[in-house]
C-alpha positions, 0 to 999 in steps of 0.5 A: 814782894815789895816792888818800889815805882822807881829807885836810884840805889840799885844803878848806883851801886852797881855803877858806884865806883864811876860815880864816886871817881867823877863826882871827887874829880868835880869836887877837887877841881871845884869848878862847880858852875858851867865847869869841864863836865857840863862841857863835856856833857854837851859835846855827848849830847850833841853828838849822840842826838845828832844835832849841832848844839847842846845848851845845859840848864838847870831843869827840863822846864827851864829848858822850855821856857828859854826856847820858848822865849827865843821861838817867839812864844810870847806876848800874845802869840798862840802855841798849839800844844797836847792837853794830855802832858806835864804842866811845864809843857804849856806853862812855858807858854803861859809864863812868857805872856803866850796863849797855850791852845790845847789839842786832843791826843792820838789814844794809842799813842797819848801824842799830839793829834795832829789833825786836831792841832790843824783844826786849831790853826789861826793868824795869831798862830806861831808854833807847834809844840809837840810832845814825846809821851812816855814811849814813842815820838809824836807824829814828827812828819805830819807836824812839820808837814803842817809847820811848813804849811802855815809857817810856824815854828816847832819846839819839840817837848823831848823830856821823856823821849831820850833815845826815841827815834822818828823815821823822818825824811827816809832817815832815823831822826833822833826826838828832840832834833827835828823840830827848830830846837828840843829839849830834855830833862834830866829828873832822876826817873828819866830814861837818862836821869841825873841825881837832882834836876838837870835839862838841856837844850839842842838845836841846829840853828847856831843863832838860837844856840848863842842867844840860849847860852846867853839866856842862861846866865841873864842874857849875858854875852860876856860877864857883866854884859847883858844884851838880854834880860835872861835867867840863872838857869845853869846845869850843876857840874855835879849833875853833869858828871853823874850825866856822863857815867849814865850816858856811857851805859843808855843803850843798855839801859834801853835795851833792858826797858825793852825787855821789861816792856816785852814781859809785860805785854807778854803777861798781860794780854790775856788780862781783857781788862788791861789795854797794853801800850800800842806802837805806832812810831815808825822809828825807836820807841823807848820805855820812859814808863809802861803805861796801861789802860785799866778798867776800874783804875783807882780801885786797882791801884789801891790794891796794888799799894796794898801788895806792895807795888808802886804805880803812879798815875800820868796824868789824873787831870787834863790841862784844860781842867787845871785852875790856872788855865781856866781863863783859857775858856775850855770845858770838861767833854772839849777833849774826850780822848785826852779826858778819857785816858786821865781816867784809865792810864796807870803807870807800872813800874820801869827802870832797868834794874827791875827783875824778872821776878818783880814784873811777874809779881806785878802782873800776877796781882793785876791779874788777881785783882780783877778775878776776885 
């Protein structure tokens, strides 16, 4: 059996008529840049997340850079962010001349360890950049308390967290809508993913919203009138059209991911060499990926590849070990939990269109590997 790690073709076939229709509308209207589809999508994202404002941009990485710029994560300012995550969560700070200050992560959730983060706060610290990773949110109650205590701004990297919720101040809040600003990525593999790149910034602050709208178009407040030196980063109308269709089906897609995770957990619970995900979030988890912690991870991955099963490693190397961040002065052993995760994490196929038979096959081959 061949089980791809990810495929978009099954989803397209399921909703082909809808996708073809909205794409034709954009092509016939010719409003490719910040057109009606983008405006509609921004309004729908704001409504879905509970945020007052949403600004579509070219990708999730740009969303992080623009939000970091607005929040002052630049020019020598220190911002604390987890060391176990995708590169963009720290490059957005470094690109603006700020200083990423890494902290370790929780071994169960893979998310930012807020106690370790607090130890790293200095007089130069201006912000916190928590990342909601894989299936659940970072501890935003502790994060916001820490921010209030030290007068820090909070930028939520919710690139992987669309649909996740966190119990905060007695009620459920959508990941990304708790801090000062939040961002999502619509890279194709994401829970809400386009058929190309895309990203969005959300906020409840009107000043931040207006500046984000300006910065995405070269800092212009109206055409050819530039208040800032901005960026060229706009969500494409064709991608917005695709995302509008997918947003209609997102809750069903999230439910299917949850069912897949339940099947994985049930079938792998008696494989002692594998640790299945631990859910600690007090809200709603969403399985963007299904990660296991596996003994002999690299050998297992090779074996599964031979059996036609796609997998990937999030992440094979911690950020403090990246060549471009050597100037920060960290060394191997500084973040023991993150370094342990890098050696054992393996992501299994996870998308709504997976079948029970495919998941059964994946789990059968994992068990078979360890019995050899």
